[in-house]
N, C-alpha and C positions, 0 to 999 in steps of 0.2 A: 504494500499500499504506499509506504514511504517512497519507494522507488518510483511508483506511478505519479505520486504528487511531485517528486523532483523533476521527472520528465516533463510533466504538465507545466511547471513553473519555468523550466528552461525554454520550452516552446513558446510560452507566452512572452517571455523576455525577448526571444528572437523575433517573434512577430512584431512586437511593439518597436523593437529596434529598427526592423525593416520599414515599419510605418513612418517612424521619425526620419529615417534616412530618405525615404521616398518624398516626404514632405519637404525636406531641405533641398532635394534635387529639383522638385517642382517650384520651390521658392526661387532657386537660382535661375531656373528656366524663365520665370516671370521677370526677374531682374534683367535678363538679357533682352527683354522686349523694350528696353529703353537705351537709346544711344545719346550720350552726352557730348555734344559737339561745341568746340570753341572755334570761332571763325570770324571773318570780316563781315561787316554790314552788307547785306544784299546777296551773300554767297549761299544762303539757304532759304530760298523763297518759300513762302507759306504754302503755295499750291504744290510745290515739289515735296515738301515735308508730308503733306496729306496724301499725296500719291504714293510715296514711299511706304507710308503706314498701311495703306490699302493693299499694297503688293506683298509686304513682308510681315505686317503686324507689329513693326517696331516704331515706337514713338521717338522722334528726335527732339531733344531739348537743346535749344541753341543759346549760347552765350556769345554776344558780339564783343570783339576785342581787337587788339593790335599786336604787332610782333613783340613789342616790349612787354605788354601785359601778359601775353601767352607765356613767355619765358618766365616772368615773375611768378605767375600762378603755378606753373608746373614745377618750378624750382622749389617752391614752398612745400609742395606735396611729394617731391621726388618723383614726379611723373604720374601722380594720381589725380583723382577728381574729375577727369574727362576721359572719354573713350577715343576721341578723334580730334585733331587740331589742324589748323591751316596756316602754318608759318610760311613766310617767303623762303625761297630756295637758299638765299645767302645767309639765313639765320638758323641753320640746322646743324651742320657738321661741327661748328665750334661749340655749341651748347651741348651736343652729344658728348664731345670729348671732355668738356669741363664738368657737366652736371648729370649726364646720363639720363636725360628726361624723356627720350624717345627710344623705341625699339626698332630693330631692322624690319624692313618691309619684306614680306614673303610675296615675291612677284608671281608665284604660281597661283595665288589667290586673286590677282588683278587681271582683268581682261585687257591685256596690253595690246591686243589686236585693234582695240578702239582708239589707241593713242597715236599722236604724231611721233614717228620714230626719232626725229632729231631732238624733240623736246624731252622725250623719255630718256634718251641717252645722255643729254645734258644734265637732267635732274639726277639721274643715277651717279654721274661723275662728280657733280658738285655737292652731293650729300653723302659721299662715301666716307666711312670711318673704319679703318682696319679691315678693308676688303668687303664691307657690307654697306648697302645704301639704305637711306632712311626716309625716302619720300616718293610720292607719286605726283606728277604735274597735274594742275587743274586749270589755272587761268593765267594768261600772259598779257603783257603790254610792252610797248616799245617807245624808244626815242629814235626818231628818224628825221627825214627832211620834209618840210612843207614848202612846196615850190610852185610859183606862178610860172608855168611852162612857157607862156607867151612872152614873159619879161626876162626870164633867166633859164633859157633852154639848156645851158651847159652845166647846170648844177646837178651833179650826179653823186657827190660824196661830201662828207663833212668839210673837208679841206677846201672845197670850192666856195664855201662861205667866207673864205679869207682872200679870194681873188680880187685884186684891185679894180678889175672892170666892173665889179658890183659894189664899189664904194658907196657907203651910205644906204645900201639896199638889203643888207642882211642882218640877222639877229639870232642870238642864242642866249641861253641862261648861263650865268657864271656859277655852275654847280658841277659836282663830280662827274655826272654823265658826259658833260661836254669835255672835260679834261681827258676822260677815257676814250671818248668817240674820236676826238682829234688825233689821239695816239694811234688808234687802229687805222685811221685814214692816211696817216703819214708813215705807215709801215712798221709801227711798233706793235708788240703784243703786251699791253700793260698787265694783263692778268698773269702772264708768265713771270712777271717781275715781282709779284706780290711777296714771294718768299725771301726776297733779298732787298732789305730796306735801303742799302746803299745804292743798288742798281735802280731801285724805284725812285729814289730822290734825284738821281741823275736824270732819269726820264722826266720827272716833274719839272726840273730846272730847264730842260730843253723845250718841253711843251710850253712852259711859261714864257720863254723867250720868243717863241713863234707867235703866241697869242698877243704878247705885248707889241711886237712889231706890226701885227695885223690890226691893231686896235683902231686905226683910222678908217678901216674898211667897214667896221661894224656900226650899224645904226644905234643899237642899244643891246644891253644885256637884259632881256625881258624878265620880269618877275611875275607879272599878272597875265594869265592865259587869255583873258578877255581883251586886254590891251593889245596882245599880239594879234588876235583875230581881227581887230579893228584896223591895225596897221597893214595887215595883208589885204583886207577888203578895200582899203583906200588906195592901195598901190604904193604906200610909203615904204613898205618892205616887200621885197620880191621873193626872198628865200630865207628860211629859218630852220633851226633845229627845234622839233616839237613832237607832239604825240599824234598818233593816228586819229584819235577822236576829234582833235582840233582840226586836222586836215579834212576830215570827212564832212564836218559842218560847212567848211568853206567850199568843198567840192559840190555840195548840194546846191549852193548858190551860184557857183562859177566853175564850170568844168575845166578851166585853164589851171585852177589851183587844186593840187592833190598831194597825197602822201607819196613819197618816194623812198624806197628802201635803199640806203646808201650802198655804194659798191663794195665798201669794206665791211658791211653788215650792220644791221640795226642793233642798238643797245637794248637788251631785252631782260625783263624781270619775269619771274614765275612765282605765283602763289601755289602751294602744294597741299597735299594731304600727308600728315605724319601721325603715327599712332603712339600716344604716350606710353611710357614704360609700364605703368600700372593700369592700363586700360582693362576695364571689366567686361567689355563687350567687343573683343577683337573681331569676331566673326561679323557682327553688326557693322563694324567699321568698314570692313571690306565690302560688305553688301552696299553700303551708302556710296563708297567710292565708285563701284562699278555702275551703280544706278545713276549717279550724277553725271558720269562720263558717257552714258548712252547718248548716241548722236542726237536724238530728239530732245532729250532732257538738257543736254549741254547747249543746244541751239536755243531753247526757250530762255535760258539764262543770258546768252549773248544777245538775243533780241531785246531783252529788258535792260541789260547793263552796258552793252556795246564793248565789252572786253573779249579778247580772243580766248579760245578754249583749246585745251590739249586734245579734245576729241576730234580726230582727223576727219570724220565724215559728217560733223555737225553742219557744215556748210550746206549740205543737201536739205536741211530743215530750217534754214534761216529765212527771215522775211526777205523779199526781193532786194531791197536797198542794202541791208546788211550783207547778204550773200554776194552782191556785186562788189561791195567794198573789200571784203576779205578775199574774194577770188582774184580781184584785180591787184591788190597790194601785198598779199601774203601767199604767193605761189610756193610750191615745194622747194624751188630753187632759193627763194628768199628765206624760207624757214631754215634751210640747211646752212645758211651763212650767218645766222643770228649770233651775236656775242652775248651769251647768257651770263648774267652776273654770278660769280662764285662768292664764297664767303670772304668778307674783308678782314684781313688779319688786324689785330689790335695795333693802334698807332698810325695806320695809313691815312685815315680820314683826317687826322690832325695835320699830317704832312701836306695833304691836298689843300686843306683850308688855308695854310700859310701861303701856298703858291697862288691860290685864287685871290687872297687879300693883296698880294703883291701885284697881280695883274690889274685889279680894280683901282689900285692906288697909283699906278703908273700914268705918266702924262704922254 
């Protein structure tokens, strides 16, 4: 009798243990129906969040942020608190090395067939740490040329903005993209010099001298995008370094003015998907990445925000105006020549700042 009672108690304990374990597994399963995303404003449209939930049953909780804040929040939790983040490409490898806040990407779980090959390759390269890469490309934008082809037909590269025959008719910002762009146009590879501060300083000194010498050619160092648009509309400026979104506004009004990808390659940034080290819904993160980069979903984002997408076939689903802009200005050949920003080593931006101050102060 005592043996039967003991067997009964053991069975009861086992069953209750299985029940508790089952409950915990079910609870964990329910927890995985939430994806905590930290991203940029506009990158997770409400209609796509609802569509994703309808398809997967996963609710996306979005926190809008910036690069600096993403790093700060994830550092505080050592990579916890969020399941998916969207840092810029040049803000990943250095924080992985220093803080370990992201985990390597398992590209076997990413539908890479949807992605532009050159952008994927660049993102893998510039987010690599110890042989592993940490991001998937999502959105891109560029600094290229805005040119009135009727007035400045020979402007094909950044250095052409320094040509004396266009004296008083060109403009660019006195910001680091210009310092880098002019370098590429003049035959340097600034990114290859990042690891050697002495070599990079020599490069900055040489570019500084070039831009100081060419200062009489330049109408202004524009600060305000709207002011640049007005100067292009009025004919005061014929060619400038600027963004594709600015150029397309002008093209809509005047077909002589358009975005031109410089012969040495546009300066290009990428905002990515990166998975925090302590993500509690990794599978959900990969589902969201693949969902967002489906051509029709990526196109819906681009139609609304006018930013380029890493989804290579999204152009098939764009509205006619956006499709024409991207097809005309971002051909496969242009995409293959992009100068994608890598991580900036500590101290380089301070060096660049001093050169830019010298240029602006020169007479």
